C-alpha positions in Angstrom: -0.1 0.3 0.1 1.1 3.3 -0.7 2.2 5.5 2.2 0.2 7.4 4.3 -0.3 10.9 2.8 0.4 13.1 6.0 3.9 10.9 5.5 4.3 11.3 1.9 3.6 15.1 2.4 5.6 15.7 5.7 8.6 13.7 3.4 8.3 15.9 0.0 8.1 18.5 2.3 11.3 17.6 3.4 12.9 17.1 0.2 12.6 20.8 -0.5 13.3 21.8 2.9 17.1 20.6 1.7 17.0 20.9 -1.7 19.3 24.3 -1.5 21.6 22.1 0.1 21.3 19.2 -2.5 22.1 21.7 -5.4 24.9 23.0 -3.9 26.5 19.0 -2.9 25.3 18.5 -6.9 27.8 20.9 -7.5 30.6 20.6 -5.4 30.3 16.8 -7.1 30.5 18.5 -10.3 33.7 20.7 -9.8 35.5 17.6 -9.9 37.0 16.7 -13.3 36.3 12.7 -12.2 37.8 11.4 -15.4 38.4 7.8 -15.5 41.3 7.1 -13.8 40.9 10.9 -11.6 38.7 9.6 -9.6 40.5 10.0 -6.0 39.7 13.2 -5.1 35.8 12.9 -5.4 36.2 9.4 -3.5 37.5 11.1 -0.6 34.6 13.8 -1.0 32.5 11.4 -0.5 33.7 9.0 1.9 33.5 12.2 4.2 30.2 13.0 3.4 29.1 9.5 4.3 31.6 9.9 7.1 29.7 12.6 8.0 26.3 11.3 8.5 27.1 8.5 10.5 26.9 5.5 8.2 29.5 2.5 8.4 31.8 2.4 6.2 33.8 0.8 3.6 36.6 2.0 1.2 38.1 -0.7 -1.7 39.9 -1.3 -4.8 39.5 -3.4 -7.6 40.3 -7.1 -7.6 41.4 -8.0 -11.1 41.5 -12.1 -10.5 38.1 -12.1 -9.0 36.9 -9.6 -12.0 38.6 -12.1 -14.4 37.3 -14.7 -13.4 33.7 -13.5 -13.5 31.8 -14.0 -16.4 30.3 -10.3 -16.4 34.2 -8.9 -15.6 36.2 -6.4 -18.5 39.7 -6.8 -19.0 41.8 -4.5 -16.7 43.9 -2.2 -18.7 46.7 0.3 -18.0 44.0 2.7 -18.3 41.5 0.9 -15.9 40.8 3.3 -12.9 42.7 2.7 -10.0 40.8 5.1 -7.6 39.2 2.9 -4.7 35.0 2.1 -4.7 33.5 3.4 -1.8 30.3 2.0 0.7 28.2 3.9 2.9 26.2 1.8 5.1 22.9 2.3 7.5 21.8 -0.2 10.0 18.4 0.3 11.4 18.3 -0.6 15.0 15.4 -3.1 14.3 15.9 -4.8 11.1 12.0 -4.9 10.2 12.0 -3.9 5.9 13.8 -4.7 3.6 17.0 -4.1 2.3 18.3 -1.9 -0.9 21.3 -1.0 -2.9 21.4 3.1 -3.4 24.0 2.9 -6.6 25.9 5.5 -8.2 28.9 6.2 -10.4 31.5 9.4 -10.0 33.6 8.7 -13.4 32.5 11.0 -15.8 33.5 10.8 -20.1 36.0 13.3 -21.2 34.6 16.9 -21.6 36.3 17.4 -25.3 37.2 20.6 -26.2 36.2 23.4 -23.9 35.4 25.6 -27.1 33.0 23.5 -27.7 31.3 24.6 -24.4 29.4 27.6 -23.4 30.7 27.0 -20.3 34.2 25.4 -18.5 33.0 21.8 -18.6 33.6 21.5 -15.0 32.5 25.2 -13.8 28.3 23.8 -12.7 26.6 27.1 -13.8 22.8 27.3 -13.0 20.7 28.8 -15.8 16.9 28.9 -15.1 16.1 25.2 -14.5 19.1 23.6 -15.7 22.8 22.7 -14.4 25.5 22.5 -16.8 28.2 20.6 -16.6 29.8 17.2 -17.4 28.5 14.5 -15.3 26.1 17.3 -14.1 23.0 14.2 -15.6 25.4 11.3 -15.6 25.2 11.0 -12.7 25.9 13.4 -10.4 22.4 15.0 -9.6 21.8 11.1 -8.7 24.8 10.8 -7.1 23.4 13.7 -4.6 19.6 12.2 -4.7 20.7 8.9 -3.1 21.9 11.0 0.0 19.5 13.3 0.1 16.7 11.3 -0.2 18.4 9.8 3.1 18.7 13.0 4.5 14.8 13.7 3.6 14.0 11.1 6.7 16.4 12.0 9.4 15.2 15.6 8.4 11.5 14.7 10.0 13.2 12.2 12.6 12.9 9.3 10.6 15.5 6.7 9.0 15.0 3.4 7.5 14.1 -0.1 9.3 15.6 -2.0 6.6 20.2 -2.0 5.5 20.9 0.7 3.1 23.9 0.6 1.0 25.0 4.1 -0.8 27.5 2.5 -3.3 29.7 5.2 -4.7 31.7 3.2 -7.5 33.8 4.1 -10.7 34.6 2.3 -14.4 30.8 2.5 -14.9 31.4 4.5 -18.3 34.2 1.8 -19.3 33.9 -1.4 -17.9 30.9 -2.1 -15.1 33.9 -3.6 -12.9 32.9 -1.0 -10.1 29.8 -2.4 -9.3 30.1 -6.1 -10.3 33.4 -5.4 -7.7 30.8 -3.9 -5.2 29.3 -7.8 -5.8 32.1 -9.7 -5.8 32.2 -7.8 -2.4 29.6 -9.2 -1.0 27.1 -6.7 -1.1 23.5 -7.3 -1.5 20.1 -6.5 -1.2 16.1 -7.0 -1.8 16.3 -4.2 -4.2 18.6 -1.8 -6.3 17.5 1.3 -7.4 20.7 3.6 -9.7 18.8 7.2 -10.3 20.5 7.3 -14.2 19.3 10.3 -15.7 15.8 8.6 -17.4 13.6 11.1 -18.4 11.7 10.5 -14.8 10.8 6.6 -16.2 12.0 3.0 -15.5 14.2 1.0 -17.9 12.8 -2.1 -18.9 15.3 -3.1 -21.1 18.8 -2.7 -21.6 21.3 -3.8 -24.0 25.3 -5.4 -23.6 28.1 -3.5 -24.4 31.0 -4.5 -26.0 34.5 -2.6 -26.2 36.8 -3.6 -29.2 39.8 -2.7 -31.1 40.9 -3.9 -34.4 44.5 -3.8 -35.5 45.5 -3.8 -38.9 49.0 -3.8 -40.6 49.8 -2.4 -44.0 52.8 -2.9 -45.9 54.9 0.7 -46.2 56.3 2.4 -48.8 56.8 6.0 -50.5 54.2 7.5 -51.9 55.5 7.5 -55.2 55.0 3.7 -54.9 51.9 3.3 -53.4 51.2 0.4 -55.5 53.5 -1.7 -54.4 52.4 -1.0 -50.4 49.2 -1.8 -48.9 47.6 1.0 -47.0 46.6 0.2 -43.7 44.0 3.0 -43.1 42.6 1.7 -46.3 41.4 -1.5 -45.2 40.8 -0.9 -41.8 38.0 1.4 -43.6 37.3 -1.9 -45.1 37.2 -3.5 -42.6 34.5 -1.3 -40.6 32.4 -2.1 -43.2 32.7 -5.9 -42.2 31.3 -4.6 -38.6 28.9 -2.6 -40.6 27.3 -5.2 -42.2 27.5 -7.1 -39.0 25.4 -4.1 -36.9 22.8 -4.6 -39.6 22.5 -8.5 -39.7 21.8 -8.0 -36.2 19.4 -5.5 -36.3 17.4 -7.8 -38.7 16.7 -9.7 -35.2 15.2 -7.0 -33.7 11.8 -8.5 -33.8 12.5 -11.6 -31.6 14.4 -10.1 -28.9 11.2 -8.1 -26.9 11.5 -4.4 -26.3 13.3 -3.7 -29.0 10.8 -4.7 -32.1 9.9 -1.1 -32.6 13.7 0.5 -32.7 15.3 1.8 -35.9 18.6 1.0 -34.0 18.0 -1.1 -31.8 22.0 -2.0 -32.5 24.3 0.6 -32.5 28.5 0.1 -33.6 30.2 2.9 -32.5 34.0 3.6 -33.8 34.8 5.8 -31.3 38.5 6.0 -32.2 40.6 5.4 -34.9 44.8 6.1 -35.3 47.3 5.3 -37.9 50.5 6.1 -40.3 53.7 7.7 -39.3 54.6 10.3 -42.0 52.0 11.8 -44.4 54.5 10.8 -47.5 54.5 7.1 -46.4 51.6 4.5 -46.7 50.5 3.4 -43.4 52.0 0.3 -42.2 49.7 0.3 -38.7 46.2 1.3 -38.3 43.4 0.8 -35.3 40.2 1.6 -34.2 38.0 1.3 -30.8 35.0 0.5 -30.8 31.1 -0.4 -28.9 28.7 -2.7 -29.7 25.7 -3.4 -28.0 24.3 -7.1 -27.9 20.2 -8.3 -26.9 20.0 -9.3 -23.6 20.0 -13.1 -23.5 23.1 -12.6 -25.7 26.0 -13.4 -23.6 29.5 -11.4 -23.7 31.6 -14.3 -24.9 28.8 -15.2 -27.6 29.2 -11.6 -29.4 32.6 -11.5 -29.0 32.7 -14.8 -31.6 30.9 -13.2 -33.8 33.1 -10.2 -33.7 36.1 -12.0 -34.5 34.1 -14.5 -37.0 32.7 -10.9 -39.4 36.3 -9.6 -39.2 37.9 -13.0 -39.7 35.6 -14.2 -42.7 35.8 -10.6 -44.6 39.5 -10.9 -44.3 39.6 -14.4 -46.1 38.2 -12.7 -48.6 40.2 -9.0 -49.0 43.3 -9.3 -51.2 45.4 -7.9 -48.6 43.9 -9.1 -45.1 44.1 -12.5 -46.3 47.7 -12.6 -46.2 47.6 -9.9 -42.8 45.2 -10.9 -40.8 43.6 -8.1 -38.3 44.1 -8.7 -34.6 41.0 -8.3 -32.9 41.2 -7.4 -28.4 38.6 -7.0 -26.0 39.5 -4.0 -23.9 36.6 -2.9 -21.9 32.5 -3.2 -21.7 32.1 -7.2 -21.1 28.5 -7.0 -20.7 25.5 -8.9 -21.4 22.4 -7.0 -21.4 18.8 -7.7 -19.1 14.9 -7.5 -19.6 13.3 -6.0 -16.3 11.0 -8.9 -15.3 7.5 -7.1 -15.2 4.7 -7.3 -11.9 7.8 -6.9 -9.0 6.6 -5.3 -5.3 9.6 -3.2 -5.7 8.5 -1.6 -9.2 4.9 -1.5 -7.9 6.5 1.1 -4.9 8.4 2.9 -7.4 5.0 3.3 -9.4 3.4 4.7 -5.5 6.4 6.5 -5.3 7.1 8.5 -8.9 2.9 9.4 -8.7 2.9 10.7 -5.4 5.6 12.7 -6.3 4.5 13.6 -10.3 1.2 13.2 -10.1 2.0 10.9 -13.5 1.4 7.4 -13.7 5.2 5.3 -13.9 6.6 4.9 -18.1 9.4 2.3 -18.9 11.4 2.4 -22.2 14.3 0.6 -23.7 18.0 2.1 -22.7 20.1 1.2 -25.8 23.3 2.2 -23.4 24.8 0.2 -20.6 23.6 0.2 -17.2 25.5 -1.1 -13.7 21.4 -2.5 -13.0 22.9 -5.5 -15.4 25.2 -6.4 -12.3 21.9 -6.8 -9.9 19.2 -8.1 -12.7 21.4 -10.9 -13.9 23.7 -12.2 -11.0 21.9 -11.6 -8.3 18.2 -11.6 -10.1 16.7 -8.9 -7.7 15.0 -6.2 -8.7 17.2 -3.8 -10.6 15.5 0.0 -11.0 17.3 2.5 -13.0 15.1 6.0 -12.8 16.4 9.3 -12.8 15.6 12.6 -14.1 15.2 15.0 -17.3 18.9 15.6 -19.1 20.1 17.2 -22.8 23.3 16.2 -24.1 24.7 13.5 -21.6 28.4 12.6 -22.8 28.1 15.7 -25.3 28.7 19.3 -25.0 26.7 22.0 -22.6 25.3 18.4 -20.5 22.5 19.3 -18.2 20.2 18.0 -15.6 17.0 19.8 -14.9 16.5 20.8 -11.4 12.9 20.7 -11.3 13.3 17.4 -11.9 15.9 16.0 -10.0 13.8 17.4 -7.1 10.9 15.5 -8.4 13.0 11.9 -8.2 14.8 12.6 -4.9 11.1 12.7 -3.5 10.3 9.7 -5.0 13.4 8.2 -3.8 12.7 9.1 -0.1 8.9 8.3 -0.9 10.5 5.0 -2.3 12.7 3.9 0.8 10.0 5.3 3.2 7.8 2.3 2.0 10.2 0.1 0.4 12.2 0.0 3.5 9.9 0.8 6.1 10.8 3.6 8.9 11.5 3.9 12.7 12.5 6.5 14.6 16.1 8.1 13.8 18.6 7.1 17.3 19.5 10.1 19.2 22.9 11.2 18.0 
């Protein structure tokens, strides 16, 4: 049953009272340029914020061997973050409710050229309803919402009547190893909520993701003798064509996958980086591309990886040059399966109550063609893994921003969700 209306009104007001502080906290998070490998300082900030609220604390690093042994673990390359994971744990006086994990990531994608931003990317400027900055939406607003949803309960003298685990992770944008590491550490709950920027909707289905590289070797000669050489960059473009054909084949199978049939591009291949050659007047001897491709739920990362390798090998076999110099494929990041969230869970019903109370509208769900950490809990814990968060614009692009009115609404919904899912008890005197 939904919360008593009087209690819901008190929680809603408590979120509103604390919202200016929440906005300031979100701005503080955005000011950290926490790109991959540079998250140590922000994780120290998070640790102190959890400690100030009296949560039990755990701070730990990645276990490469444990991750490598897990089917959802990604390779730990030289660029893998070494920043710690930070966990804060609320323990009730009496465990009468249902436990919950609230998770968020602090890593952000690179901002790109600063001159393409209206404001400096790590200076969180507020213009009207929008807070701008790299990571403002993805997902530092959600990170703050996890904390301030619990703060709202404390403000009216309540706390969850169940264990709530606050997880601050890294590597969400590169491998998903951070969330998987908390799982391997042993953290479990009856449900998980991750407030990614999802336009106030619940993610019903989510693709898996592979990151891989293709390296092509050429035959270098002076450009005056170009015909005697083999251009590795030109050959790489031919390989990209073969990968586009694989992408098209996978998209042609979308009708067989629930939640994907109406998507124009259910499966996306992105050639995100290309480099090659050494000299403008030499036929290039090498080229490398870094790629990302999606996969349907139910398709294992290992199965998809074999298909990528086979597509490249089959094409090379019939290519005049590549048949003698086969490209090398390697997997260097995401190695993650997708998931579909079963309908009808009690956790989803509770979120539906909370969302309606906070927004006045019914909760809608949709398919997200991106990686989400909820895959860890949906696939390996088999618990309701709810991804739900605020309206945003331009995530991973220039002038990324998040709607503050939406952040307040989803924080309200989250606080109401915690109160109904976990139950409440009087807050212990400090």
